[in-house]
N, C-alpha and C positions, 0 to 999 in steps of 0.2 A: 757250840754253846751260843745261845742268843743273848740279846740285850735285855735289860730290865730297867724299870723306872718310869718316871713321869717328868715331862718338861712343861711348865706353864708358859703359854705363848701370849695370852692376853687376859686382862681382867678389866672389865668396864664397870664403872660406878655411876649410880644415879646422881646427877648434878645437884638435885635439891636435897636429898637425904644422905648422900655419901655412901649408901648401901651398895655393895657389890651386886650387880644384876646380870652379868654375862661373863662367862669364863670359857676360854679355849685352852686345851692342853693336848699334848701328844703323849701317848702311853704305849709302851711295848706290850705286845700280846703275851699271854702266858707262856707260849712256847718260843717266844723271841723271833718268830719268823715273819711277823708283820707289825705294823704300827697303826694305832687307832687315833684319829683326830676326833676329840670329844668336845662338843659345844653344849654348854648349859645356858639356857636363856630364860631369865626371870624378869625381863623388862616390863611385861604386863603383870600387874599386881594380881596375885592369886593363880597365875598360870605359869607352870614350869614346863619347858620344852627341852628335850635332850636329843641331840643329833650325833650320830656316830658314823665315821667313814673309815674304812680299812684299806690299807695298801701294803703290799709285801715290801720287805726291806730292799729287795732287788729293784723293784719299781721306784721306790723312794730315792735310792742312790742314782738311778738313771735320770729321774726328774731333776735332781740337784745338779748333776753334771750337765744336763741339757739346758737348764734355765738359770742356774746359779752363776754368779760372777766369780771368776777365779781371782783370788787376792794376790796382788803383786808381792813378790818376795816370798811367797808361800810355796812356789813350785820348786822345791829343792830336790836335786838328784843326789842320792847318796851312794857312793861306791861301796860295794861289799868286798871285804877282804877275804881271800880264800885261805 
């Protein structure tokens, strides 16, 4: 069973109008086997650009493990009782 849902990562607003003009979010693919980074850019009036980048869940996990910072106190080893 794969993941589902969307996580908003960034919303950028125009400083003069307060109107949202750029969004980035992470979305699980329909089959849950990959994630899409979606960027919608409307910073230029009358022009909407949409960019999509796809990565498999395995690649995303490997990237986080390679480049993410492990949180202190979060590396708990739990003994399993037989």
